[in-house]
C-alpha positions in Angstrom: 26.6 -0.4 5.4 27.1 1.4 8.7 27.4 0.0 12.1 24.1 1.9 12.8 22.1 -0.2 10.3 23.9 -3.3 11.4 22.6 -3.1 15.0 19.2 -1.4 14.2 17.6 -3.9 11.9 18.7 -7.0 13.7 18.9 -8.8 10.4 17.3 -12.3 10.4 18.9 -15.1 8.1 18.7 -14.0 4.4 15.5 -15.5 2.7 16.1 -16.6 -0.9 14.2 -14.8 -3.9 14.7 -14.5 -7.4 16.9 -11.6 -7.2 18.9 -12.9 -4.5 19.4 -16.2 -6.9 20.5 -13.7 -9.7 23.2 -12.0 -7.6 24.6 -15.4 -6.1 24.7 -16.4 -9.7 26.3 -13.1 -10.6 29.0 -13.1 -8.1 30.1 -17.0 -8.6 30.3 -16.2 -12.1 32.6 -13.1 -11.6 30.2 -10.9 -13.5 30.6 -8.5 -10.3 32.8 -8.7 -7.3 30.8 -6.7 -4.8 27.0 -5.6 -5.0 26.0 -2.3 -5.1 22.5 -1.2 -5.1 20.2 2.2 -4.7 17.0 3.5 -3.4 16.2 6.0 -5.9 13.0 8.1 -4.9 11.7 11.1 -6.6 11.6 13.9 -3.9 7.8 15.2 -5.1 5.9 13.4 -2.3 6.2 11.4 1.1 7.2 7.9 0.9 4.2 5.4 1.3 4.4 1.7 2.6 5.2 0.6 -0.9 8.4 2.2 -0.6 9.4 0.3 2.6 9.4 -2.9 0.4 12.0 -1.6 -1.8 14.0 0.1 1.1 14.0 -3.3 2.8 14.7 -5.1 -0.4 17.7 -2.8 -1.5 19.1 -1.8 1.9 18.6 -5.6 2.8 20.7 -7.0 -0.1 23.5 -4.5 0.2 23.5 -5.5 4.2 23.5 -9.3 3.6 26.0 -9.4 1.0 28.6 -6.9 2.4 27.9 -4.3 -0.4 26.8 -0.5 -0.3 23.5 0.7 -1.1 23.1 4.1 -2.0 19.9 6.9 -1.2 19.7 8.7 -4.7 17.2 11.4 -5.3 16.2 11.7 -9.0 15.1 15.1 -8.6 14.9 16.1 -12.4 11.6 18.0 -12.2 12.1 21.2 -10.3 8.3 21.9 -10.5 7.2 19.3 -8.3 10.2 18.7 -6.2 10.9 20.4 -2.8 13.5 20.3 0.1 10.6 19.3 2.5 10.3 16.0 0.9 14.0 15.1 0.7 13.9 15.7 4.3 11.0 13.6 5.0 12.3 10.6 2.8 15.9 10.6 4.6 13.8 10.8 7.8 11.9 7.7 6.8 14.8 5.6 5.8 16.6 6.3 9.2 13.0 5.4 11.0 13.2 1.9 9.1 16.6 1.4 10.5 18.7 1.9 7.4 21.7 4.1 6.8 23.4 5.0 3.7 26.3 6.8 5.5 28.2 9.2 3.1 26.4 7.5 0.0 24.0 10.2 -0.7 23.3 11.2 -4.4 21.2 13.2 -6.5 20.5 13.0 -10.4 21.0 16.7 -10.4 24.6 16.0 -9.3 24.9 14.4 -13.0 23.1 17.6 -15.0 26.5 18.4 -16.6 27.6 15.0 -17.6 24.0 14.2 -18.8 24.1 17.5 -20.8 27.2 16.5 -22.7 26.1 12.8 -23.2 23.2 14.3 -24.8 25.3 16.6 -27.3 27.3 13.3 -27.9 23.5 11.7 -29.0 23.0 14.6 -31.1 26.2 14.8 -32.8 25.9 10.9 -33.5 22.4 11.7 -35.2 20.7 9.7 -32.5 18.6 12.7 -30.8 17.2 16.0 -32.5 15.2 18.9 -31.5 11.0 19.1 -32.0 9.2 21.9 -31.6 5.8 20.2 -31.9 3.6 20.7 -29.1 2.8 18.1 -26.4 -0.6 17.0 -28.0 1.0 16.6 -31.5 4.0 14.7 -30.1 1.4 12.7 -28.6 -0.8 12.2 -31.7 2.5 11.6 -33.6 3.7 8.6 -31.5 0.3 6.7 -32.0 -0.7 4.0 -29.5 -0.7 0.4 -29.2 -3.1 0.0 -31.8 -1.8 2.3 -34.3 1.7 3.3 -35.8 3.9 6.2 -35.2 4.6 8.9 -37.5 7.7 10.4 -38.3 7.6 14.3 -37.7 9.0 16.8 -40.0 12.2 17.6 -37.6 13.5 14.2 -37.3 15.9 14.0 -40.2 17.0 17.4 -39.1 20.9 17.7 -39.5 22.6 17.3 -36.5 24.6 20.5 -36.5 21.2 22.3 -36.8 19.7 20.1 -33.6 23.0 21.0 -31.8 22.7 24.7 -32.3 19.1 24.7 -31.3 19.8 22.6 -28.1 22.5 24.9 -27.1 20.0 28.0 -27.5 17.5 26.2 -25.3 20.0 26.0 -22.4 20.8 29.7 -23.1 16.9 30.3 -22.3 16.0 31.7 -25.8 12.8 29.8 -25.8 9.6 29.4 -23.8 8.4 26.6 -21.8 7.1 23.7 -24.1 8.6 25.7 -27.2 11.0 23.0 -28.1 12.1 19.2 -26.7 14.9 17.1 -27.2 14.1 13.4 -28.6 15.9 10.4 -28.9 15.7 9.0 -32.4 14.8 5.5 -32.1 11.9 3.8 -33.5 8.6 5.3 -34.4 7.2 1.8 -35.0 8.2 0.0 -32.0 5.6 -2.0 -30.3 7.1 -0.5 -27.1 5.7 2.9 -26.9 8.5 4.0 -24.6 10.8 3.3 -28.0 8.9 5.7 -30.0 11.5 8.7 -29.9 10.7 9.8 -26.4 11.6 13.1 -24.8 14.9 13.7 -23.5 14.8 17.3 -22.2 12.2 20.1 -21.9 12.5 23.3 -21.0 11.2 24.6 -17.6 12.1 28.0 -16.5 12.2 27.1 -12.9 14.6 27.1 -10.1 15.9 23.5 -8.9 15.9 22.8 -5.2 19.7 22.3 -5.2 21.1 23.9 -8.7 19.0 27.1 -8.3 18.9 28.9 -11.9 21.6 27.3 -13.4 19.5 25.2 -15.7 16.3 26.1 -17.4 16.1 22.7 -19.7 15.8 19.5 -17.6 16.6 15.9 -18.3 13.2 13.4 -18.4 13.4 10.7 -15.6 13.8 8.2 -18.0 17.0 9.8 -19.5 18.6 10.3 -16.1 18.0 7.3 -14.4 20.1 4.7 -16.4 22.9 6.7 -16.6 23.0 7.9 -12.9 22.8 4.2 -12.1 25.9 3.7 -14.1 28.0 6.9 -12.7 27.2 5.4 -9.3 28.7 1.9 -10.4 25.3 0.1 -9.7 25.7 -3.5 -10.2 22.0 -4.5 -9.7 19.3 -1.7 -10.5 16.1 -3.1 -9.0 12.7 -1.8 -10.0 9.2 -2.4 -9.8 7.3 -4.3 -12.7 6.1 -0.9 -14.2 9.9 -0.4 -15.3 10.0 -3.4 -17.2 9.2 -1.8 -20.2 11.5 1.2 -19.7 14.6 -1.2 -19.6 15.4 -1.4 -23.4 15.2 2.3 -23.2 17.5 2.7 -20.6 20.1 -0.2 -22.1 19.9 1.9 -25.4 20.8 5.1 -23.9 23.8 3.3 -22.3 24.8 1.5 -25.4 24.5 4.8 -27.6 26.5 6.8 -25.0 29.4 3.9 -24.8 29.1 3.6 -21.1 31.2 0.3 -20.4 30.1 -0.5 -17.3 26.4 -1.3 -17.7 23.9 -1.7 -14.8 21.5 -4.7 -14.8 18.0 -4.2 -14.3 16.0 -6.4 -13.0 12.1 -5.9 -11.7 9.7 -7.5 -9.2 6.1 -7.1 -8.1 5.2 -3.7 -6.3 3.5 -3.6 -2.5 -0.4 -3.3 -3.2 -2.5 -3.4 0.3 -6.1 -4.2 0.5 -8.0 -1.4 1.8 -5.2 1.2 0.7 -4.4 3.4 -2.2 -0.6 3.5 -3.1 -0.2 6.0 -5.4 1.4 9.6 -4.6 -0.7 11.7 -7.0 -3.9 10.1 -6.0 -2.6 10.5 -2.0 -2.1 14.0 -2.9 -5.3 14.2 -4.5 -6.9 13.2 -1.3 -5.0 16.0 1.0 -5.8 18.5 -1.5 -9.6 17.6 -1.4 -9.5 17.6 2.5 -10.2 14.3 2.8 -7.0 13.8 4.7 -5.0 16.6 6.5 -1.6 16.2 5.5 1.1 13.8 4.7 1.5 12.6 8.5 -2.3 12.0 8.7 -2.3 8.9 10.7 -4.9 7.5 8.0 -2.4 7.9 5.3 -0.2 4.7 4.1 2.6 7.2 4.1 5.6 6.1 6.4 5.1 9.4 8.2 1.7 8.7 8.9 2.2 4.9 9.9 4.7 6.4 12.3 2.6 8.7 13.6 -0.3 6.4 14.0 2.1 4.1 16.3 3.5 1.6 13.7 6.9 0.3 14.8 9.5 0.0 12.1 10.2 -3.5 13.8 7.1 -4.4 12.4 7.1 -3.0 8.8 10.2 -4.7 8.6 8.6 -7.9 9.6 5.8 -7.3 7.2 8.3 -6.8 4.1 10.2 -9.8 4.8 6.8 -12.0 4.9 5.4 -10.8 1.9 8.7 -11.5 -0.1 9.9 -10.6 -3.3 7.6 -11.7 -6.5 7.4 -11.3 -10.3 3.7 -11.2 -10.6 1.4 -8.4 -9.1 -0.9 -9.1 -6.2 -3.0 -7.7 -3.4 -1.4 -8.3 0.1 -4.4 -8.4 2.9 -3.7 -5.7 5.2 -4.4 -8.1 8.2 -1.0 -9.6 7.5 0.6 -6.1 8.2 -1.7 -5.7 11.4 -0.7 -9.2 12.7 3.1 -8.2 12.3 2.4 -5.1 14.2 0.4 -6.8 17.1 3.1 -9.6 17.2 5.6 -6.7 17.9 3.6 -4.4 20.0 2.5 -7.3 22.4 6.2 -7.7 23.7 6.9 -4.1 24.2 3.7 -2.1 25.1 2.8 -1.6 28.8 -0.8 -2.9 29.9 -3.1 0.0 30.8 -6.5 0.8 31.5 -8.5 3.2 29.9 -12.6 3.8 29.4 -13.4 5.7 26.2 -17.1 5.6 26.6 -17.8 5.9 30.5 -20.8 4.8 32.2 -20.7 5.3 35.9 -20.6 2.4 38.5 -21.3 3.0 42.3 -20.7 0.4 44.7 -23.4 0.4 47.2 -21.5 -1.8 49.8 -18.2 0.0 49.5 -17.4 2.6 52.4 -18.1 6.2 51.1 -14.9 8.5 51.3 -12.7 5.3 51.0 -10.1 4.1 48.4 -7.2 1.6 48.3 -4.4 0.9 45.9 -4.2 -2.3 43.9 -0.7 -3.3 42.7 -1.5 -4.1 38.7 1.6 -5.3 36.5 2.7 -3.4 33.4 3.2 -6.7 31.5 1.2 -9.4 33.3 3.8 -12.1 31.6 6.9 -10.4 32.5 6.8 -8.9 36.5 10.3 -7.6 35.7 8.7 -4.7 33.6 7.4 -3.3 37.0 3.7 -2.6 38.2 1.8 0.7 39.2 -0.9 1.3 41.9 -4.5 1.6 40.5 -6.6 3.5 42.6 -10.1 1.7 43.5 -12.9 3.1 45.5 -16.7 3.5 45.4 -17.2 5.2 42.2 -15.7 3.6 39.0 -16.2 3.9 35.0 -16.7 0.9 32.8 -17.3 1.0 29.1 -21.1 1.5 28.2 -20.6 -1.5 25.7 -19.8 -3.7 28.5 -23.5 -3.2 29.8 -26.7 -4.4 28.3 -30.1 -3.9 30.1 -31.6 -7.0 27.9 -28.7 -9.2 27.4 -28.5 -11.6 24.3 -27.3 -15.1 24.6 -23.8 -15.7 25.4 -23.4 -12.5 27.0 -20.6 -12.7 29.8 -20.4 -8.9 30.6 -22.3 -6.9 32.8 -26.3 -7.2 32.8 -28.9 -6.5 35.4 -28.4 -9.5 38.1 -25.2 -10.9 36.4 -21.8 -11.1 38.1 -18.4 -10.2 36.4 -14.6 -9.7 37.5 -13.1 -6.4 37.7 -9.5 -6.7 36.3 -7.0 -6.9 39.2 -9.9 -6.0 41.7 -12.8 -7.9 42.6 -15.8 -9.8 41.6 -18.9 -7.3 40.9 -22.7 -7.7 40.6 -25.1 -5.3 38.9 -28.4 -4.8 41.3 -29.9 -1.6 39.9 -30.1 0.5 36.8 -30.5 4.5 36.8 -31.8 6.2 34.0 -32.4 9.9 32.9 -35.6 11.3 32.1 -34.9 10.3 28.1 -35.0 6.5 29.2 -31.0 6.4 28.9 -28.8 4.5 31.3 -26.6 7.0 33.1 -25.5 4.9 36.4 -25.2 1.3 37.6 -26.0 0.6 41.2 -23.6 -2.5 42.2 -22.3 -4.5 44.9 -18.8 -6.4 45.3 -17.8 -9.3 47.3 -14.8 -8.2 49.6 -13.8 -11.7 49.9 -12.8 -11.5 46.0 -10.1 -9.3 46.0 -7.8 -9.8 43.1 -10.6 -11.0 41.0 -11.1 -14.6 42.7 -13.9 -15.9 44.9 -13.5 -18.2 47.7 -16.1 -20.6 47.2 -14.8 -21.2 43.8 -17.8 -20.0 41.8 -17.1 -19.5 38.1 -17.4 -15.9 36.7 -16.5 -16.0 33.1 -16.7 -11.8 32.1 -14.0 -9.5 33.1 -13.9 -5.8 32.3 -11.4 -2.9 32.6 -12.6 -0.2 34.8 -10.9 3.0 36.2 -11.2 5.0 39.4 -13.9 8.3 38.9 -12.1 10.1 41.5 -8.7 9.7 40.0 -9.1 9.1 36.2 -7.5 11.2 34.2 -9.5 13.0 31.4 -8.0 12.6 27.6 -8.7 12.8 24.0 -8.7 9.5 22.0 -8.6 9.4 18.4 -10.0 5.8 16.9 -8.4 5.4 13.6 -10.0 2.9 11.1 -9.1 2.0 7.5 -9.4 4.9 4.9 -11.7 2.8 2.5 -14.5 0.8 2.9 -13.5 -1.9 0.2 -10.5 -4.0 -0.1 -9.5 -2.7 -3.5 -10.6 0.9 -4.0 -9.4 1.0 -7.4 -12.0 -1.2 -8.6 -14.5 1.3 -9.6 -17.2 1.6 -12.5 -17.4 3.9 -15.2 -18.0 7.3 -13.7 -17.0 6.6 -10.3 -14.2 7.6 -8.5 -11.9 5.8 -5.8 -13.0 8.5 -3.5 -16.5 7.4 -3.3 -15.3 4.1 -1.0 -13.8 6.6 1.5 -14.7 5.4 5.0 -16.7 7.8 6.5 -15.7 6.5 9.9 -12.1 6.5 9.5 -11.7 9.0 12.3 -13.7 9.0 15.5 -12.6 11.6 18.1 -13.4 10.5 21.5 -13.4 13.5 24.3 -13.9 13.0 27.8 -12.5 9.4 28.1 -11.4 8.1 31.3 -7.9 6.8 31.9 -5.8 5.4 34.8 -3.9 7.9 36.6 -0.1 6.5 35.4 -1.1 7.8 32.0 -1.1 11.6 33.0 2.1 12.4 32.2 2.6 9.8 29.3 5.1 10.7 26.9 4.5 11.7 23.4 5.5 8.7 21.3 4.7 6.1 23.9 3.2 2.8 23.1 0.6 1.0 25.5 -1.9 -1.4 25.4 -5.5 -0.3 26.4 -6.6 -3.4 28.0 -9.3 -5.2 26.0 -9.7 -2.1 23.2 -6.3 -2.3 21.5 -2.8 -0.8 20.9 -2.4 3.3 21.3 0.2 5.8 20.9 0.8 9.2 22.3 0.4 11.3 19.4 3.7 13.2 19.0 2.5 16.1 17.6 -0.4 17.3 19.6 -0.1 16.0 22.8 0.7 18.5 25.5 2.2 18.1 29.2 -0.4 16.6 31.3 -2.6 16.5 28.4 -2.0 13.6 26.5 -3.6 12.4 23.0 -3.8 8.9 22.1 -4.1 7.4 18.8 -5.6 4.1 18.3 -2.9 2.0 16.4 -4.5 -1.2 15.9 -7.4 -3.0 17.6 -7.6 -6.4 19.4 -9.3 -9.3 18.8 -12.8 -8.5 20.1 -14.5 -11.9 21.2 -18.0 -10.9 21.1 -17.6 -9.2 17.6 -16.4 -12.7 16.5 -19.4 -14.7 17.9 -21.5 -12.0 16.1 -19.4 -12.4 12.9 -19.9 -16.4 13.2 -23.5 -15.9 13.5 -23.9 -13.8 10.6 -21.8 -16.3 8.6 -23.9 -19.5 9.5 -27.0 -17.2 8.7 -25.6 -16.4 5.1 -24.6 -20.0 4.6 -27.9 -21.2 5.3 -29.6 -18.6 3.1 -27.0 -19.6 0.4 -27.9 -23.1 0.8 -31.9 -22.3 0.2 -31.1 -20.3 -2.7 -29.1 -23.1 -4.5 -31.9 -25.4 -3.8 -34.6 -23.0 -5.4 -32.2 -22.4 -8.3 -31.4 -26.3 -8.9 -34.3 -26.7 -11.7 -33.0 -23.8 -13.5 -29.2 -25.2 -14.0 -30.1 -26.9 -17.2 -29.6 -24.5 -20.3 -32.0 -24.8 -23.3 -31.6 -23.9 -26.8 -33.4 -20.6 -26.0 -30.9 -19.9 -23.5 -27.8 -20.7 -25.9 -29.8 -18.2 -28.5 -29.3 -15.4 -25.6 -25.4 -15.3 -26.3 -23.9 -12.5 -28.6 -21.5 -14.5 -30.7 -19.3 -11.9 -32.9 -16.6 -12.3 -35.2 -13.2 -11.4 -33.5 -9.8 -11.0 -35.1 -6.7 -11.7 -32.8 -4.5 -8.6 -32.6 -2.2 -9.7 -29.8 -1.6 -13.0 -27.9 0.6 -13.6 -25.0 1.6 -15.7 -22.2 0.6 -14.4 -18.7 3.6 -14.5 -16.1 2.6 -16.5 -12.8 -0.1 -18.2 -14.7 0.1 -21.9 -15.6 -2.9 -21.9 -17.8 -3.8 -18.7 -18.9 -2.9 -16.9 -22.0 -4.0 -13.1 -22.7 -5.5 -12.5 -26.0 -6.4 -8.8 -27.5 -9.6 -9.7 -29.6 -10.7 -6.7 -32.3 -14.4 -7.4 -32.3 -15.3 -4.1 -34.1 -15.5 -1.9 -31.0 -13.3 1.4 -30.2 -10.7 -0.7 -28.7 -9.5 -4.3 -28.8 -11.1 -6.7 -25.9 -8.7 -8.1 -23.2 -9.8 -12.0 -22.8 -7.8 -14.4 -20.7 -8.2 -17.9 -21.7 -7.5 -21.2 -20.1 -5.7 -22.7 -23.5 -2.0 -22.3 -22.8 -1.4 -26.1 -22.7 -2.6 -26.1 -26.8 -0.6 -22.9 -27.4 2.9 -22.8 -25.9 3.7 -20.2 -28.4 0.3 -18.2 -28.1 1.6 -15.9 -30.8 0.4 -18.1 -33.5 -3.0 -17.0 -33.1 -2.4 -13.6 -34.1 -4.3 -12.5 -37.4 -6.6 -15.6 -36.7 -10.5 -15.1 -36.9 -12.2 -16.5 -33.7 -15.7 -16.7 -32.4 -16.4 -14.4 -29.3 -18.9 -14.5 -26.7 -19.7 -10.6 -26.6 -22.2 -10.1 -23.9 -20.8 -11.8 -20.6 -20.0 -9.7 -17.7 -16.7 -8.4 -17.4 -14.6 -10.9 -15.0 -12.2 -9.4 -12.7 -9.2 -11.9 -12.5 -5.6 -11.7 -10.5 -3.7 -10.7 -13.9 -6.9 -8.3 -15.0 -10.5 -7.6 -16.3 -11.3 -10.5 -18.8 -13.9 -9.1 -21.3 -15.6 -11.9 -22.9 -15.0 -15.6 -23.9 -13.4 -17.5 -27.0 -15.3 -20.4 -28.1 -12.8 -23.4 -28.2 -13.0 -27.2 -27.9 -11.6 -30.3 -27.0 -11.0 -32.0 -23.7 -7.6 -31.9 -22.0 -6.3 -29.7 -24.6 -8.9 -27.3 -26.1 -8.0 -25.5 -29.3 -9.7 -22.4 -30.3 -12.3 -22.6 -33.1 -10.9 -20.6 -35.9 -12.2 -19.9 -39.7 -11.3 -18.2 -42.5 -13.6 -15.8 -44.6 -14.7 -12.2 -45.5 -16.7 -11.5 -42.6 -15.4 -8.3 -40.6 -14.8 -8.0 -36.8 -17.9 -7.2 -34.8 -20.1 -9.4 -37.6 -22.9 -11.5 -35.7 -22.5 -15.3 -35.7 -25.6 -17.4 -36.4 
């Protein structure tokens, strides 16, 4: 790793996880002498926060073990890859604090070698050219419940296949006319092994190789061999590539590559209130829900950067979520906590009023003003201070005043007294309204003896407000960004719905005419600030101009009043729930009539497996005569340590239960079982067909 990375990432003591345990064991056993990892993005989109976890993991392992980490672009599809994505990926990796030095690679660097290996596989009878259409190949390969069928071209002689493959490269055939397929096993339970496509024809220029090629390798063919060429010792992938590993190993074995990289899978990062799919993010842009890849609402690293997130916060977040084997959804609140924790120590405190309400201090001399010295960091006076102008006319937040104040309201209201931050105590004596009855101005008085915010007589004033001088305020645009979706899991949709149905219509609120303290007039693009009592804000580097700053809200602060209201709502909800339980108490006993409402069906177990990360569950796929088998999670692992014994058994399924969303998937029914500590599934033999009713 480079000196730049060592300095910029400020590595903490390495945390243990199962991948590091594997590496420790490999080094101790002498299976490898050094550690070589890689981060291999496809340059067809911008990176998102999920990629940050992989970057942090791969580069972090290389750093901690004194090894290397390559940045490799798996650029096998010229139709979707662009130079702008390559440039953006490099910028993102560097921004996170990592550097690959001279170790930048591309799968396209290996196109000649991959082609030669394909010729070898053809000559060995391990690959063949197929002229079936895409739809015909899909039908021929079958699915999880239907075996594949060998095609007419599968047993063509190697010499003929080699000739056709050469002609494919020479450009004799149109796009889609032919493909090269690996000859493996059309009946494999792993769909990736059913004669996958290795090469397809695409008459398109490549960003790096130009028009040299008109056939391009598939990702799965190029990926493992590229690892081998680069000498990668530990290929770290996300869980969706677990079923691809046998294919990667098959290619390596058949080609005869001696140094085989070992692949290990970890759970990808999923965050609440976000969608981390490049395809779906691109869809949001195309349908104008987002402006572009660096829209601050985007979960792309470019979007986070423009919103004001720091690389330190994202690295801290990646370290905290750790590395696991089971997929889960991480609460976005953890990411926001890491951000606040970082910005709290670096963002100067300033004052800004976003929705201004004018205040006139009646007993302050007209035409007079004074400066108050206010620290940028109240807990660290070495960070300096700035002069805050104070005069007869001020602006406060409109939300900080209520004419009819509720209980526990400690802000401004008629007759109430509050503290103005760094300034004085202020009391509202009158309210001025317009013809529509809207409050447009507050008439107040101040206590001249309370300069700095303390009173000589020791009276208690609980509320403290931020403010700016009306005469000296700077006008600015402030963009309030909120979560892009209204539900924690936008992909959890009913049939006929789309994840876009959950888009938050208030994910962006643009506030114009905001009033800022004068020190912010020349705020430089890319600067972080805490607007006191409002949140952390960032000077937009794309739209700000000299003297006309635009601020993006990065993250809010915790709001005391909002917390009180939430507490009150929660208490009311608990009370209502208790009342509902009392009303339903009489209905908690089931009668024989209730049991008769259950739809009991004959089911045939077609698959039964353990569930990773669940001590009690097994996953059972049951055919009950529908278009596809039902997925049912059953808590009977203690009775079936080898759940495969259930395959082929006939069971009774409760078929009319509502699907239940679980951590590991959706359970679509219940299998009848009996017993106390070790329940066993009720099975039976007979001529009943799947789906028949059980009476």
